C-alpha positions as CSV (number, residue, x, y, z in Angstrom):
1,M,97.1,97.3,79.1
2,I,99.6,95.6,76.3
3,R,97.7,96.5,72.7
4,W,98.7,94.4,69.4
5,P,98.6,95.6,66.0
6,A,95.2,95.3,64.2
7,L,95.6,92.5,62.1
8,T,93.0,92.8,58.7
9,I,90.9,89.7,58.2
10,Q,89.1,89.4,54.2
11,R,85.9,87.3,54.9
12,G,83.1,87.4,51.7
13,G,85.0,90.3,50.4
14,V,85.2,92.7,52.9
15,S,88.3,93.7,55.2
16,I,87.7,93.2,59.2
17,A,90.4,95.0,61.5
18,L,91.0,93.9,64.8
19,T,92.7,94.6,67.3
20,A,93.4,92.8,70.4
21,A,94.0,94.3,73.9
22,V,95.6,92.2,76.6
23,F,95.1,93.6,80.5
24,F,97.0,92.3,82.9
25,T,97.5,93.0,86.5
26,P,101.4,91.5,88.0
27,A,101.0,88.5,89.8
28,S,103.4,90.3,93.0
29,A,101.0,93.2,93.1
30,A,97.8,90.9,93.9
31,H,98.4,90.7,97.1
32,A,99.5,92.9,100.4
33,A,103.5,93.2,101.2
34,T,103.8,91.5,104.5
35,F,106.9,94.2,106.3
36,P,109.5,92.9,108.1
37,G,110.5,93.6,111.1
38,D,112.6,96.0,112.2
39,A,115.5,94.2,112.5
40,A,115.5,93.7,109.0
41,Y,116.0,97.5,108.2
42,V,119.5,98.7,107.2
43,P,120.0,102.1,106.9
44,L,121.3,103.9,104.1
45,R,124.7,105.4,104.4
46,C,126.0,109.5,104.0
47,V,130.4,109.9,104.6
48,G,130.3,106.3,106.2
49,G,127.6,107.0,108.5
50,V,124.6,106.3,109.2
51,M,121.6,109.0,106.9
52,T,120.9,111.3,109.2
53,D,118.5,114.7,109.3
54,A,118.4,117.6,111.6
55,R,114.7,118.7,112.9
56,G,113.4,121.8,111.3
57,D,116.0,122.3,108.8
58,V,114.0,123.2,106.3
59,A,110.9,125.7,106.5
60,S,108.6,124.9,103.5
61,A,108.6,121.0,105.2
62,P,107.6,121.2,108.4
63,G,106.0,118.2,109.9
64,D,104.8,115.5,108.1
65,R,107.5,116.6,105.1
66,D,110.6,117.1,108.0
67,L,113.0,114.2,108.0
68,V,114.6,113.4,110.5
69,G,117.5,111.4,112.1
70,T,120.6,110.3,114.2
71,A,123.4,108.4,114.7
72,A,121.2,106.1,116.6
73,A,117.5,106.8,114.8
74,P,118.8,106.4,110.8
75,A,116.4,109.2,108.7
76,G,116.9,105.9,105.5
77,L,116.7,102.8,106.3
78,R,115.7,99.8,103.2
79,A,114.9,96.2,103.8
80,G,114.9,93.5,100.9
81,D,113.4,89.8,100.5
82,A,113.5,87.6,97.3
83,Q,110.0,89.6,96.1
84,F,110.1,92.7,97.1
85,L,112.0,96.3,98.3
86,Y,111.0,97.8,101.5
87,L,111.8,101.2,101.9
88,R,111.3,103.3,105.3
89,I,111.8,107.3,105.8
90,R,111.6,108.4,109.6
91,V,109.5,112.2,109.7
92,D,108.9,114.1,112.1
93,Q,104.7,114.1,112.3
94,D,102.4,111.7,111.8
95,P,101.6,111.4,107.6
96,A,98.4,109.8,107.7
97,P,97.0,111.1,110.9
98,G,93.6,109.2,111.6
99,G,94.8,107.1,108.2
100,T,94.5,109.3,106.0
101,L,97.5,110.3,104.2
102,L,97.9,114.1,103.5
103,P,98.4,116.0,100.4
104,H,102.4,115.4,100.1
105,A,104.9,112.8,99.1
106,W,107.4,110.9,100.3
107,G,110.0,108.5,98.3
108,M,113.5,107.8,97.5
109,A,115.7,108.4,93.7
110,F,118.1,106.3,92.7
111,D,121.3,106.3,90.2
112,L,121.5,103.9,87.4
113,D,123.9,104.9,85.7
114,G,126.7,106.2,87.7
115,D,126.6,110.4,87.3
116,R,125.7,111.6,90.5
117,R,124.0,114.8,89.5
118,T,120.7,112.3,87.8
119,Y,119.0,109.6,89.1
120,E,116.7,107.2,86.6
121,L,114.3,105.6,89.1
122,L,111.7,107.5,91.4
123,I,109.8,105.2,94.2
124,T,107.1,107.9,95.9
125,V,104.1,107.0,98.3
126,D,101.7,110.6,98.1
127,G,98.2,111.2,99.1
128,I,98.0,113.9,97.0
129,T,96.3,110.8,94.5
130,A,93.5,110.0,97.0
131,P,93.2,107.7,98.9
132,G,97.2,107.4,98.5
133,T,99.7,105.9,95.9
134,V,102.8,104.1,95.5
135,S,104.2,104.8,92.0
136,V,107.6,104.4,90.6
137,F,108.6,106.6,88.3
138,T,111.9,106.2,85.2
139,N,113.8,109.5,84.8
140,R,115.1,109.2,80.8
141,V,115.0,112.4,79.8
142,S,116.5,115.0,82.7
143,T,115.5,119.1,82.7
144,Q,117.2,120.3,85.7
145,I,120.1,118.5,86.2
146,N,121.9,118.3,89.4
147,D,117.9,118.7,91.2
148,P,116.3,116.5,93.9
149,A,113.2,118.6,92.0
150,D,114.2,117.2,88.3
151,P,110.8,116.1,87.2
152,A,110.2,111.8,87.0
153,D,109.1,111.4,83.6
154,T,104.7,111.1,83.5
155,P,102.9,109.0,84.2
156,A,104.1,106.3,86.3
157,A,105.5,103.0,84.8
158,A,104.1,101.4,87.6
159,T,101.3,102.4,90.5
160,F,99.7,100.1,93.5
161,G,97.5,101.1,96.0
162,F,98.8,102.7,99.3
163,A,96.5,100.5,101.3
164,T,98.8,96.8,99.5
165,S,101.7,98.9,99.4
166,A,102.7,101.4,102.1
167,R,101.8,101.9,105.6
168,T,102.6,104.7,108.6
169,I,103.8,103.6,112.1
170,T,105.4,104.9,114.8
171,A,109.4,104.7,115.2
172,G,109.9,105.1,118.3
173,S,112.0,108.1,118.3
174,A,110.9,111.4,119.9
175,I,113.8,113.4,118.0
176,G,112.6,117.1,119.0
177,G,110.9,115.8,121.8
178,D,107.2,114.6,120.0
179,P,107.4,111.0,118.6
180,D,108.5,110.2,115.0
181,F,106.8,108.3,112.6
182,F,108.3,105.6,109.4
183,V,106.8,105.8,105.9
184,D,107.3,102.6,104.5
185,I,107.0,101.7,101.1
186,A,107.2,98.3,99.6
187,V,107.7,98.1,95.5
188,P,108.2,93.9,94.2
189,W,111.4,93.1,92.2
190,A,109.2,92.1,89.2
191,T,108.2,95.3,88.6
192,L,111.9,97.0,89.6
193,A,113.9,95.1,87.5
194,P,112.7,95.6,84.3
195,L,113.0,99.2,85.0
196,G,116.9,98.7,86.3
197,L,116.9,98.4,89.5
198,D,117.3,95.0,90.4
199,R,118.8,93.1,93.5
200,D,122.7,93.3,92.7
201,T,122.2,97.2,91.2
202,R,125.1,99.6,91.8
203,T,123.1,102.8,93.3
204,Y,123.0,105.8,94.6
205,V,120.0,106.4,96.8
206,W,118.2,109.6,97.5
207,A,115.5,110.3,100.4
208,G,113.5,113.0,100.7
209,S,109.3,114.3,101.0
210,S,107.7,116.7,98.0
211,S,104.7,118.8,97.5
212,V,104.6,116.1,94.2
213,A,104.0,112.6,93.3
214,S,106.6,112.9,90.7
215,A,109.7,114.7,92.2
216,L,111.7,115.3,96.1
217,D,111.6,119.0,96.0
218,G,110.8,118.9,99.8
219,D,113.4,117.8,103.3
220,L,116.4,115.7,101.6
221,A,118.8,114.1,104.1
222,C,122.1,114.0,104.1
223,H,121.2,118.2,103.7
224,D,121.1,121.2,106.4
225,G,118.7,123.0,104.3
226,G,119.9,126.0,105.9
227,G,122.7,125.8,103.3
228,G,121.3,126.6,100.6
229,K,119.1,124.5,97.8
230,P,120.6,120.7,98.0
231,G,122.6,119.3,95.0
232,L,121.9,115.5,93.7
233,D,125.5,114.9,93.6
234,A,125.9,116.2,97.0
235,T,122.8,114.5,98.9
236,G,123.4,110.5,97.7
237,S,124.2,108.0,100.0
238,D,127.1,106.1,99.7
239,P,127.4,103.7,96.6
240,T,125.2,100.3,97.6
241,T,123.2,97.6,95.9
242,G,119.6,97.4,94.9
243,D,118.6,95.2,97.9
244,P,120.9,95.7,101.0
245,T,121.0,92.1,101.9
246,Q,123.4,91.9,98.8
247,D,125.9,94.0,99.9
248,T,129.7,93.3,100.0
249,G,129.4,94.9,103.5
250,G,126.2,93.8,105.1
251,D,125.3,97.4,105.7
252,G,123.8,98.7,103.4
253,S,127.2,100.1,102.3
254,L,129.2,99.3,99.2
255,R,132.8,98.4,100.8
256,L,134.9,100.3,98.1
257,E,138.3,101.0,99.0
258,G,138.2,105.1,100.3
259,G,135.0,105.1,100.4
260,A,132.7,107.9,98.7
261,G,130.0,109.8,100.7
262,C,127.1,112.1,100.6
263,Q,129.6,115.1,99.5
264,A,130.5,116.0,96.0
265,G,134.5,115.4,97.0
266,G,134.1,112.1,98.6
267,S,137.1,110.2,97.3
268,L,137.6,106.3,95.6
269,G,140.5,104.1,95.9
270,L,142.1,104.0,92.4
271,G,140.9,100.5,91.9
272,A,137.4,101.1,93.4
273,A,136.9,104.7,90.8
274,L,138.0,102.4,87.8
275,A,135.1,99.5,88.7
276,L,132.6,102.3,89.0
277,L,133.5,104.0,85.8
278,G,133.5,100.6,84.3
279,I,130.1,99.9,85.0
280,A,129.1,103.4,84.5
281,G,130.3,102.7,81.2
282,R,128.8,99.2,79.9
283,R,125.9,101.0,81.3
284,R,125.7,104.0,79.1
285,R,126.5,101.4,76.4
286,R,123.4,99.4,77.0
287,R,121.4,102.5,77.2
288,L,123.0,103.9,73.9
289,T,121.9,100.3,72.0
290,A,118.8,100.8,73.4
291,G,117.7,103.8,71.9
292,G,120.2,107.1,73.8
293,R,120.9,108.5,76.6
294,R,118.7,110.2,78.9
295,C,120.9,113.8,78.8
296,T,123.8,114.9,77.7
297,H,127.1,116.5,79.6
298,P,130.3,118.3,78.6
299,D,132.2,116.4,80.7
300,R,131.2,112.7,79.4
């Protein structure tokens, strides 16, 4: 809803205040997304290989919240077309047995400013908000640096119904011996671009599950749960673009010399590092002009 400022009209010596409110629905949200075929999905990559995750590595996130993936069956994938960004997450059990989502959440977070200790956009689908909601959150104020459980800004910047913008389907893999499932999510670029994620936006991506809709506090891909609490700077994808079809590598990974990976110690070639710093610097300047940074770090 857009609410316009009050307008005062003088009529017969009497002042009348009018407030106009306009309700709108994005045209791209008016119809159900048509999900692409399996061949269209491109794996997200960590340290040069596809995004993987061991079964049962996080005791607090079992079953439908347990992300799983191998080199042959990646844990996180994406696809894109002119209208939608499509996200795909592989989990160990069906998140919607009988067609009803369980009260958990699954999604991906995106870095938009080049600082891998924070994320700026989060897309989740959850059964906590019955009967199921796809939400797009911004994260302009970070309260838990380098933590995927850092809560996003609420309320959500945009929401869509599960029935039109998400689905769960069998994945065709059986990591650990039982059938795996995909959580698929579709969000229009018309919603994402004004929030900073366009088809050619340079980004890092995190895939995970959660007990809440506005954070990723469960199992994260590219992280061994036995190694302690995950950090954002050690679990994000290799550098990529909003839409994998816009990647220079064509396989969902931005081709930079040296190749940054999921680990904080990943190295970039000098030219690529300077390019990333330039991108981050330009974004910082735009954000400062628009009203300030989301958080302050001593090394900036």
